[in-house]
C-alpha positions as CSV (number, residue, x, y, z in Angstrom):
1,X,-13.2,20.2,-4.9
2,X,-13.8,19.6,-1.7
3,X,-12.8,16.2,0.2
4,X,-14.5,13.5,2.5
5,X,-12.5,15.3,5.0
6,X,-13.9,18.6,4.5
7,X,-17.1,17.2,4.8
8,X,-16.4,15.4,8.1
9,X,-15.1,18.8,9.3
10,X,-18.3,20.5,8.9
11,X,-20.2,17.9,10.4
12,X,-18.2,17.8,13.2
13,X,-18.5,21.6,13.4
14,X,-22.3,21.4,13.4
15,X,-22.5,19.0,16.6
16,X,-23.4,20.6,19.7
17,X,-19.7,20.3,21.8
18,X,-21.8,19.7,25.2
19,X,-23.4,16.3,23.7
20,X,-21.2,14.9,21.0
21,X,-21.4,11.6,20.4
22,X,-19.6,11.8,16.7
23,X,-17.5,8.7,16.7
24,X,-15.7,7.6,13.4
25,X,-18.6,5.3,12.8
26,X,-21.1,7.7,13.1
27,X,-19.2,10.1,11.3
28,X,-18.7,7.4,8.5
29,X,-22.3,6.9,8.1
30,X,-23.3,10.9,8.0
31,X,-20.8,11.2,5.2
32,X,-22.5,8.5,3.5
33,X,-25.6,9.9,3.5
34,X,-24.2,13.4,2.7
35,X,-22.6,11.8,-0.5
36,X,-25.6,10.0,-1.3
37,X,-28.4,12.7,-0.8
38,X,-26.3,15.3,-2.8
39,X,-25.6,12.8,-5.5
40,X,-29.3,12.2,-5.9
41,X,-30.2,15.7,-5.7
42,X,-27.7,17.1,-8.2
43,X,-26.1,14.0,-10.3
44,X,-22.8,15.2,-8.8
45,X,-20.4,13.9,-6.6
46,X,-20.0,16.0,-3.4
47,X,-16.3,14.7,-3.2
48,X,-14.1,12.2,-5.0
49,X,-13.2,10.1,-2.3
50,X,-13.8,6.3,-2.5
51,X,-16.5,4.3,-0.5
52,X,-16.2,0.7,0.3
53,X,-18.5,-1.9,1.6
54,X,-16.9,-2.6,4.5
55,X,-18.1,-5.1,7.6
56,X,-19.6,-2.0,9.5
57,X,-21.3,-0.3,6.3
58,X,-20.2,2.0,4.0
59,X,-17.1,3.2,4.7
60,X,-14.5,6.0,3.2
61,X,-10.8,4.4,4.2
62,X,-9.2,7.9,4.1
63,X,-11.7,9.3,6.8
64,X,-11.5,5.7,8.8
65,X,-7.5,5.9,8.8
66,X,-7.4,9.9,9.6
67,X,-9.7,9.4,12.8
68,X,-9.2,5.4,14.2
69,X,-7.1,6.7,17.2
70,X,-10.1,8.2,19.0
71,X,-11.9,4.3,18.6
72,X,-15.3,4.6,19.6
73,X,-14.8,8.0,21.6
74,X,-15.8,11.5,19.8
75,X,-13.7,12.8,16.9
76,X,-12.0,16.1,17.6
77,X,-10.5,17.9,15.1
78,X,-9.4,21.5,14.7
79,X,-11.5,23.3,12.2
80,X,-10.1,25.8,10.2
81,X,-11.6,29.3,10.1
82,X,-13.5,30.2,6.9
83,X,-14.0,26.3,6.1
84,X,-17.4,26.8,4.7
85,X,-16.1,28.8,1.8
86,X,-15.1,25.5,0.2
87,X,-18.7,24.5,-0.4
88,X,-21.5,26.2,-2.3
89,X,-24.6,26.9,-0.8
90,X,-26.5,23.6,-1.9
91,X,-23.7,21.5,-0.7
92,X,-23.8,23.0,2.8
93,X,-27.3,22.9,3.0
94,X,-27.3,18.9,2.3
95,X,-24.7,18.6,5.0
96,X,-26.7,20.5,7.3
97,X,-29.9,18.8,6.5
98,X,-28.1,15.5,6.8
99,X,-26.3,16.9,10.3
100,X,-30.2,17.5,11.5
101,X,-31.9,14.7,10.3
102,X,-29.7,11.8,10.6
103,X,-27.4,13.2,13.7
104,X,-29.8,12.8,16.4
105,X,-29.2,8.6,15.7
106,X,-26.6,6.6,17.6
107,X,-23.6,5.0,15.4
108,X,-25.2,1.5,15.6
109,X,-28.4,2.5,14.4
110,X,-26.9,4.3,11.3
111,X,-24.9,1.2,10.8
112,X,-28.1,-0.6,11.2
113,X,-29.6,1.5,8.7
114,X,-27.0,1.3,5.8
115,X,-27.0,-2.6,6.3
116,X,-30.7,-2.5,4.6
117,X,-29.5,-0.3,1.6
118,X,-29.0,-1.6,-1.6
119,X,-25.4,-0.2,-2.4
120,X,-23.7,-1.6,0.7
121,X,-25.7,-5.1,0.5
122,X,-24.8,-5.4,-3.0
123,X,-21.2,-5.4,-2.2
124,X,-20.4,-6.1,1.1
125,X,-19.5,-9.5,0.9
126,X,-16.5,-8.4,-1.5
127,X,-15.6,-5.6,0.6
128,X,-15.5,-3.6,-2.7
129,X,-16.0,-0.1,-3.8
130,X,-19.5,1.2,-4.0
131,X,-19.9,2.7,-7.4
132,X,-21.2,6.2,-7.5
133,X,-23.6,5.4,-10.1
134,X,-25.5,2.5,-7.8
135,X,-25.4,5.3,-4.7
136,X,-27.2,7.7,-6.7
137,X,-29.9,5.3,-8.2
138,X,-30.6,4.4,-4.6
139,X,-30.7,7.8,-2.9
140,X,-32.8,9.0,-5.7
141,X,-35.4,6.4,-4.5
142,X,-35.3,7.4,-1.1
143,X,-36.1,11.3,-2.4
144,X,-39.8,10.1,-3.4
């Protein structure tokens, strides 16, 4: 099974290196949209990593800790060759679509967008894990 870190590496690899603003915050939100839209389309988890409702929106704690040293600067990571072979075509299609559609927004625009989404709103005051079934239900409404 792929991990949120694998998804983050694909998202990083899709960024234009001359014009990257892919901070940890922005990466968190792009991973969120990958998880949500993939779940809504397939009723399957893209990965098993936990997502929490933190102050600045949905956060994958393991990804946060992996990249927190970059603070607000672009995240840099070595992308292993053939990373994409870990993914099936449907997974890659969703990740690429999320990168294309949402990658043009700033980290703070994405943060503010997630602050209006039910899965975060319903759990944010408790910093709880956001249940996958709630994520899927919400993102299915976004597909229509």
